[in-house]
N, C-alpha and C positions, 0 to 999 in steps of 0.2 A: 800666716800670710807671707807670701814671698815678697822680698824687697827687690825692687826693680831699679837698676841703674840705667838711665836713658843717656845714650851717647849720640850726639849730633856732630857729624863731621861737615865742615863748611869751608867755602872759599869764595870770597868776594860776592856774597849774596845777602847783603844786610837786611833788605826788606823781607825777602822770603824767609830768612833765618828767624826774624822777629815773629813773623806770622806762624811759623812752625812752633817756636817756643811758647807762643800764646796758647796753642792747642795742647801742648804738653802740660802747661801750668793749669789748664782748665779741666784736667782729667778727674773723673769721679773717684778713682783710686790714685792718690798722689804718688809719684815716683819717690824712691828712696833718695835719689840724687839725680841731678842733670849735669852732664859733662859736655862741654863744647870744645872740640878740637879744631883749631882754626889754621888753615893754610893760607889765609888771605889777610885782610886789613880791617877786621871788624872793630867797632868801637866798644871795647871791653867795659868801659865805664857806663855806657848806656845800657848794655846788657845786664850788668850787675844791678843798676838802679831799677830796671824794669822787673827783674825776675828773682833776685836774691831773697826777697821777702815773700815770694809767692810759691816757692818750692822749699823742701826741707833743707837741701844743700845745692848750691850752684857753684860749679867749678869750671874755670876757663883756662885753656892752655894754648898758647901761640907757638906753632911749630915752624921751624926754620926751613926744612926741606919738604916740599909738597909731595903728596902721595897718599891716596885713599887707604890702601891696606895698612900702611905704616900708621896712619891716623887711627884706624880701628884698633890696631895692636896697642898703641899708646893708651887709648881709652880703656881697653881691657885691664891694663896694668893699674890704672887709676881707680877703676870701679871697685866698690866695696859691697854691692848688692849680690844676691845669689841668683838673680836673673839679669842678663845684660841685653838691653834693647837698642838696636841700631836703627835710627830714624834719619832719612835724608832731610836736608835743610829745606827742600821744596815740597815737603809733605805737610798736610794738615790732618791731624787725627780726629776721628769722632770722639766725643767726650768720654765714652766708656771703653775706648780701645784697650787701655792697660788692664782694666777690670776683666774684659773678656779673654785677654791673653793669659792672665793669671789663673782664670778658671780652668784652662786646659792643663796647666802645670799642677793645680790643686787636685785634679781628678786622676793624675798619673800616680797611683799608689805604688806601682812597681818601679818607679824612678827609671823608666825606659825612654821617656820623651826628652830629647836633648835640645830641641829647637821648635819654635812655634812662629808662624807668620799669619798675617791678616789678609783681608780682601781689599784689593786696590780698586777704588771706584774713580778712575782717572779720566782725563779728557782725551785719552787716546783710544781709538777703537780700531781693531784689526779688520782689514778688508776680508770678507768671506772667501774671496778667491785666493788670498794668501794663506788662509787657514787650510784650504783644500790642497794647495800647492805644497804646504809644509808636510802634510800627511804622506804625500807621495815621495818627496825628495829628502826629507829628514827622517831617515829610515827608523821606524819604530815609534813615531810620534802619534801614539794612540790617544793620549790625554795630556793635560797640562801638569806641570810640576815634576817632570821626569827628565832623565837623560836618555837620549835615543841610542841605538846601537852605533850610530856614527859619532857619538860623544858630544852631541849638541844639547846643551841644557835649555830646557823650556820652563822658565819661571812660572809658578802657579798664577793663573788668571781666570776670572769668570766662574769659579767653582761655586756650587750652591749648597754644599754640605761639607762638614769637616772630613778630612782625609789625610792619609799618610803620603808624603812626597819624597823625592830624592834631592830637591834643592829648594831654596827660598829666594825671594826677591830682595835684592839689596836695599831697596827703599824702606823696607820694614821687615826686619828679621830679629828674633829674640832667641837667646840661648841660655841654658843653665851655665853658671860660672864654672861648674865642674868640667864642662866641655873643654875649656881653654887650658886645662892642665895636660891635655893630650895633643892639642894642635892649636895653631894660630893662623892668621891670614898670611898668605904667601906674598911676600914683598918683591917677588919677581915682577908682579903687576905694579908698576909705578904710575904716578900721576892719576889720570882718570880711571885706569884699570878695568876696562871692560872685561867681564867674566870672572872677576875676583870673588864676587858674591856666590855665584853658583858653584865655582870650584871649591871654595871653602865648605859650603853647606853639603856638597856631595861627599867630601871627606868625613864630615860629621855623621852623615847618614850611614856610613859603613859600620859605625859602632853604636849609634843612637837612632831612635825614631825621630823623624821630623814630621810635624803636622801643620796644617793650615786650618783656620776656622773662619767661616764667613761672617761670624758675629762681631769680629774685631775689624772695623772698617776705617778706611782712610782715603784721602784724595791725594794723588801725586800729580803735581802741576808741570813736571818736565821742563823746568826753567832752563832756557838755552844759554843763559849767561854763565861764563867761566868754564864752558865745555870746550874741548879741543875743536879745531877746524874739522869740517866734514871729511876731508881726505884722510886726516889722521885717525878719525873715528873709523873710517872704512878699513884702514890698515889694521887697526887693533881688532876689528870685527873678525878678520880672517886669521891674523897671526896669533892672537890670544886664543882663539878657538883651537888652532893647531897645537898650542902649548898644552891646553887641557887634554886634547885628544892623545898626544904623545905620552902624557903623564899617567893617564888613567884608562885609556880605551884602545890602545894600539895592538892589543892581542885579543882574539886570534888575527892572523894576517888579513883575513877577508874584511876586517874592520876598515882597512885602508880604502877598500872599494866603496864602502858606505860613506866614509869621510869625503872621498872625492865627489860623490853625488851631492852631498850637502854643501860643499864649497861651491860647486857649480850652480847650485840653487841660489846661494847668496849673490853670486855675480849676476845671474840672470835676473833676479829680483831688482837689483840696483840698476841694471841696464834698462829694464822695462820702465822703471820709475823715472829714469832720466829721459828716456825717449818720450814719455808721456808728459814731460814738463813738470813733474811733481817735485823734482829736486835737480840740483846741478849734477855735473859729472864727477865731483869730488869723491863721493863715496865709492863709486866704481873704480876710479883711479887708485884710491887707497886700497881697495880689495886686491887689485892686481899687484900692487907693491907688496902687500902682505903675502900673497901667493908666491911671488918671486923670492921673498925672504924665506919662506918655508922650504923652498927647493934648494936654498943655499946650503952647502955642506956644513958650514959652521953656524948658520942661523944668524938672525939679527935681532937684537933686543929692541922691542917694539917702541918704547917711548923715546928712543934716540933718533927716531925718524921725524924730521922737521921739514917744512916746506918754506921756501922763500917766496918773495912776491912774484917772481917769474915762473913759479911752479916747479922748480927743481927740488930734489930731495937729497938729504945727507943721511948716511947710515953709519952707525958705529957697531962693529961686530962684537958678538958676545955669545957664549955657548947657549944652546936652546935649553938643555936639561939642567935644572937647578931645583933641588928639593928643599922646602922650608916646612918646618913642623913635621907632623907624622904623615907618612905616605899612606895611600889607600891600599 
């Protein structure tokens, strides 16, 4: 039986964190250990009182410098299991989630499966019009769980049977510990780090098989607390996408054409949503700032973009290309 180290990275979400850990503690197959990496101000004594006697081992670490990929990498160093499971703090697992994940690894006699993800049954439902729009504008988007020819990662959603994929969803992704001897999460993505999950899992998929199974279910509540402002999220949506594209998908040259179409689609989507009153103009403004940064000769490191109360922005320049871990 595989030993699973569950890693939960959190920041200032005490109630959702407790709800998440309750679902981990209630698993039919108990985790080997639970590791909480905290970028916020959780009450460690309360957590230990609630969970230290309900799981085999409960470990807590308070990190000084925020950053999701750095938290994941720290958790990997602390983990002693042979499977590492990353669970978002605003997730609730079905009681047999770990049992179903382990089944996939147990059936992998050839030791070719490096990562497994489950089925997200969340409160977000994609508009059918956006799904059709994606198939046209995100070139190659024939199914979920793939990277398109334009370098856009589509995390697996709504699948009805087990299948191989190119990327996993960051809210629930598990990997063999052996994977991390070859690569780690890219700490170019700092803070909230949009895209860090699909970028890492894509690199893993170049040497291992990634699978998803609909029998391992969970709910993702998309807690808005502790998330960056919408304009900053819009900036990362475009700029981080550009980083992933340049690192993995910029050849052949025609890929830039596909990339341009996809970026235009992101901008058009946010413009239409803003005009329809479904959101403010922050995401679109962030998209435009991200696009401007991509055209900068030196590039702009995304998490250094902040907005003040009047809506102005500050940029700190940094090279776009930086490789961490093994390249694809």
